[in-house]
N, C-alpha and C positions, 0 to 999 in steps of 0.2 A: 633653840631647837635645831636650827640649821647646823650649828657647830657640832651637835651630837652625831651628825652623820659623817663625821670626819674620821671615825674609827677604822682601823685596818689590822687584820690579822696578818702576821708576817712569818709565823713559825712553820706553816705547812701549806702544801698545795690545797687549793680549794677546787672542788668539782661542781660545775654548774651545768644547767641545760644551755643557757645562752649567755655569752659575754658581749656586752655592748660597749664599743670603744667610741666615746664621745658623749658628753653629758649636756649638750645643748637642748633646745626645746623639743627637737625631733627625737633625739636619743632618750630623753627622759620620758616622753610620751610613750615610746615603744616599750620601755622598761615597765611602766605602769600597766599598759595593756596586757603584756605578757605575765607580769607578776600577779595581777588579779585573776588571770586565767589558769593559775596553778604552776607556772614554770618557775624554776629557780634561776634567778637572773643576777648578774653582776654588772653594774655600770661603772666604767672607768672614766672618770671625769677630770680633765686637766685643770679645771678652774676651781678655786675655792668658792663654795656656795655662798659664803657671806659677801664676797666681792661681786659675785655674779648678779646679785639682786640690788647692788648699789646703783643709784641713778647715774653716777659718773662712769660706770662700766660700759653701758650701752644705752645710748640716747634714742634708739629707734623704737618705733611702735609698728606693729604688724597688723595687716588686715586679716581677720579671721572670718572666712566665709561661713555662711549658715551651716553647710555640711560639716565643716571643720569644728564649729561650735558643738554640733551634735556629738562628734567624736570625743571632744574634750569633756562633755557632760557624761558620756558613756564610760570614761575612765575615771570619773569622780573628781576631775580637776576644775571644772567650770565653776562650781559653787564658790571656789576660792578666788575667783577673778571677776565674776559677773558684776560686782559692785563698782568696778573700775573699767568696765567695758562700755564704750560709747557705740550705740547702734548706728548703722548706716541705713538711713531711710530712703535717701535719694542719691543718685549719682548723676552728675552733670559733666559731660565731655564736650570740650570746645577747642577751637583753633585760635591761637593768638600769635602776636609777633614779639611779645616780651617788652613792648613799650606802651602798654595800656590798651592796645587795640585787640578786641576779641570779636571773632566772627559772630554775626547774628544767627548763623546756622549752627545748631548744636544738637547733641543727643542727650535726652533726659530719661533716666530710669526712675520710676516711682514704685516703691515696694508694694503699694496698695493695688497696683494693676495685676498682681499675680494671685490674689485671693479675695474672697468676699470681705466686705467692710468689717473691721474689727478682728479679722482672723489672719491678717498678713504678717509674716515674719520679716524681720529686717534682712537686707541682703547679707549682712554680716556685722562685724564689730571691729573697732579699732582699739587695740590694747597695747599698752607699753610692754616691751619685751621683758623688762624686769618684773612686772606684775605677773606675766605668764610663767616665768621661771619660778617665782616665789610660790605660786599655786601648785606647780608641778612638784617642787621639792617638798612641800607640805604633804601632798598626796602620797608621794613616794615614801615618806617617813612612816606612813600608816601600814605599809606592806612588808610583812616579815619575810616574804619570799624574795625580796630584792635587797642586794647589798649595793651601797653607793660609796665607791672609793673616790675621795676627793680631798685635796688635789692629788692626783696620781697620774703617772705617765707610763705609756707603753714603751718598752725597750725593743721588743721583738714579738712577732706573731708567727708561730709555727702551725701549719695546717697539714694534718695527716689524714689518711683514708678514714680512720675511725673517729676523729675528733680534732681538736686544736688546743694549743697551749699559748696563753698570753703571758709573756714575761714582763713584769713591771720593774721599773727602776726602783731599786731597794731590795730586790730579790724575790718578792712574792711571785708565785706562778698560779694562774687560773686555768684549769682544764674545763673545756666546754665542748658540747657537741656542735655548736654553731657560734661563729663570731659575726657580729654585725658592725660594719663601719659606718659610724654616724659622726665622723670627725672633720666635717667641713670640706670646702672646695679644694683645699690643698691636701686632702686626705692621705696621710702616710699609710693608712691601711690599704687604700686602693693602690697606691704606688707599690707597696710591698708585695701585692698579689700580681703585679705585672699587668694591671688593667689600664690600657691606654685611655686617655680622655681627649676628646676634640674640644678645642676652645678657641675663642677669638675675643679680642678686646674691642670695645666700641669707641675708644677715645673719649669717653665721658666719665665724669665723676658724679657720684650720688652724694649730695649734701643733705644731711638730715638734721632737723632741729625741731623745737617746739616753739610756737608763738602764742602770745596772748592777743586777744582782739576785742574790740568794743561791743560788737553785736553777736548774738548767739548764732551758731552755725546751723541749727535746726536739723542736725543729723545728716547734712548734705556733704557728700564727698565730691570734691572738684578735681578734675584732671584736665589741665590746660596744656595743649601741645604747643610748645615754643620752638623756635629754630634750633636751639641747642639741645632740646630734648624735652620730655614731659615734666610738668611742674604740678605736683599733687598737693592739695590742701585737704587733710583728712580729719574728720571730727573726733575730738577727744572729750572725756568727761571734764566738767568744770572743776576747778579747785578753789581754794580760799581767795585767790586773786581774781577769779572770774573765768571767762571763756577761754578755751584752749583748742588749738589744732596742731596736728603733726604735719610738718612740711617734708616732702621728698622732692628735692630740686635737682634735676639733671642738668649739669653744666659741662661745657667742653673742658677737657683736662688741662688745656693751656690756660684758661681763664679761672678755673676753680681755685687755685692757690691764692690769687689776688682777692677773690670774694671771701674766702675763709679768713684772710688777714685783716679785713675791714673792722674798724671799731663797731661796737654793737649797734649804735644808732645808724651808721651808714649801711650796715648789713641789713638792718630792718627796713631801711628805705629801699634797698635793692629788692628785697622781697615784695615790698609794696608795689613797686613799679611792675613787677612781673605778674602779680596776682590781681591788682586793682583794689577798689575801695568797698567792695560789697560787704565785707565784714568790719568795716571801719578801720581805724588805725591798727596796724600790726606792730607788735613789739616782741623782740627776741626774748625767750624765757629759758634760761639755762644754757647749756653748752651747745657746741656744733660738732658734728662728726662727718667724716668724708670717707667714701669707699669707691675704689675703682670698679667700673661696671663692665661686665663681659658675659659671654655665654659659655657654658661648659656642659658637656654630657659624656658620661662614661660609656665606652664601647660596649660594655656589658655590666650588669649590676649584680651578678652572682658569679661565684667561682667555687672551687672545692671548699666546703665548710665555711662559706663566706657569703654574706649579702650586704649590699650597700643601700643606705637610705638617705634622704634629704640632700644636702649640698654635696655630700660625697658622691652622689649619683648624678646630680644635675645642678646647674646654676643658671639663672636667667636674669633678664633685665627687670627692674621693679615696676615697669610700665603699667602692669595690671594688678600689682600687689599680690601676686600668687605664689611667691617663693615659699613661705611657711605652709600655705595650703597644699602645695604639691608634696612637700615633705610629710604632712599629716596623711595624705592619701597613700603614700608609701607605708606609713605606720599601720594604717587600717588594713591595707591589703596583706602585708607581711604577717601581721598578727593573726588575721583570719586564716591564712594558709597554714601557719604553724599550729594553730589551735585545732584545725580540722585534721592535720596530720597526726597530732597527738591522739585525737579520738579514734583514729584508725590504727593506732599502735605503730606509727611510722617514726623513724628517726628524723628530728627536725632539721638536721644538717644533710639529709639525703639529697642527691642531685635532682631527683624527680620532683621533690617538694619545692626546692628552690627554683627550678625551671618554671613551675606554675606561677610563682611570684614575678619572675622576669616577664613572662608572657602577658600577665595581667597589667603590668605597669608600663610596658614599652610604648604602646600606641598612645596612651594618654599623655605620657611625658613628652614624646616627640612632637605631638600635636601642639601642646601648650608652648613648648620651646619655639616652635616654628612661628606660631601666631605672635608671640611677644617680640621675637626678632623682626618679623615683617612689619609690625606696627611701629616699632622704634625707627626702622629705616625709612618707612613711608612718611612719618610725621616730623622727624628731626631734620628739617630743612626749611628754607623760605623761598622755594621755587614757585613762581606764580601759578603756572598751570597745575602743578601738583596740589597747591593750596586750594585752588578752585575745586579740583576733583575731590579732595578730602572733604571740603565743606559740603559739597553736594551729596557725597556719600553719607555723611553723618545725618544730614537732613532727611535723606531718603529712608535710612534705617529708622529714624524717629517716627516716620509716618507708616511704616509697614508693621502692623501690630503683631502678626505671628512671628516674624523674624525678631522683632524687638523683645517679645516674651521669651523666645528661646535664648537670646543673649542675656536676658536678666536671670534666667534659671542657671545659665552657665556662670554668671557672676556669683551666684549663691553656691556653686559647687555641686549642683544636684543633677548634672547631666552626665550620662555615661554609665558604665557598668560599675556601680558603686559597691564597695565593701559594706558590711552590715553596720559598722560603727558610724559611717558617714550617713547612713539612713536612719540613725537614731535607734538601732537595734543592738541587742547584746550579741557578742560573738558566739 
C-alpha cells in the first residue's frame, strides 16, 4: 500500500491550493487536516515511505499529549495507532546524581487528580515514531485531495505575489497559492526565504533507545534530573518479549560517544546506574540513536506565500517531551486559519491570513521554548545550593494543589488559546 503512493506525474505542471515541503509527522498531519477540509494538497517528501516506517530508520518514540491525541483523532489517524500507544497515567519528576542517589523530594502527577473517578483521561501517550508515520501514511492514502510525492526533492521554490512554484529535481513543477515549510530544523525552505533563525547548542547529546525491564511500568513516566541533563524513562506498550520503555538520556557531548560505543551489556549497566532498580533489570532492546541538542526559533514563521510549521519554525530541548506536540499545535492553528479563510472566500496565501497564524502561534511557542531552556539550565548541574533549591521547589509544587493541577493540565496540552482540533472539535 505504501509503495502505491510513490507515483508521480512528470509531464505537466500541477496546480494546487497548498504545497507542503516535508513529509515528516507534522507535514503529513497538516496535509491530512487540509485535505479532509477540501483543499487540494501536494506533499513533497524526501523520504521513501517504506523506509520511513522501518524500525531501523528512527528509533525514537514521542510523547503525544492529550490535546495532540485529540487532533490526531480529529484527522482520522489515531485509530491506526491507538493499539500501539502506551498511556501516561502518572509522571514522576525527581533530582538525582546519576550514581543511584535520588532525592526523597519529588513531584508526582496523577491523572486521576484532574477528573472524577473513572472519567480521567491519560496525560498523553508514548508512541513510536514509526507507528505514528505508518498511521498518517495510511490515512493520507484515503484522501484523494492529497498527492504524496515520495521520495522527491525540491530544487527551488519561487514565490510570487499571486502564488508560488515548487521546482522538483526531475523537472516537475507544482504551482500553489501557499507553500508550507515542514522540512526540519535545517529547513532549506526557511533559508531560501531569507528567514533568520536564532539558535544555540547545549553541549549535550540526546541518546535514544528502547529497554526491556522485568517489572511493569504501570503507565508511569519518569523524568530524573542528572548533572549531565535529564534522563527520561517513558512507558511503551509491551511486546512479545515483555515490558518496554523508551529512554531519552541527555549526556554531555564529550562523554556521549564513549557511551554509544559501549557493548550492549555495559551500555545497559550504565542505564541501570542512572535510573536505578525500580523496574528491575534493564536490558537494551534494539539500536541506539544520538542527536545533538539545541534550541532554535525562526525570527518569523510566515513570509510572502509561505508558512513554517514544526521544526522548521522551532526546535527545543526534549526535557518536557513537547517537540512533536508543539508542531501539532502549529498544524491545528494553521489548518483552522486556512479553513476559515476559505469559508470567507479569501486566498489562503494572503498576507493577512498568514499574519493571523503567526500572531496565534508566537506567544505559545516562545513561552514553551523559554520554559524548556530554563529548566535544562537549572537542572543540568550538580551545584549544592541549586540542588537544594530545586528539591524544595519540586516538593513545594507537589503540595500546592491549584498550581499542581495547572501544571498537569499544561502537560496534557489543554492550557491556552487552543485551536478546535486540539479541543476535540471539527474545524
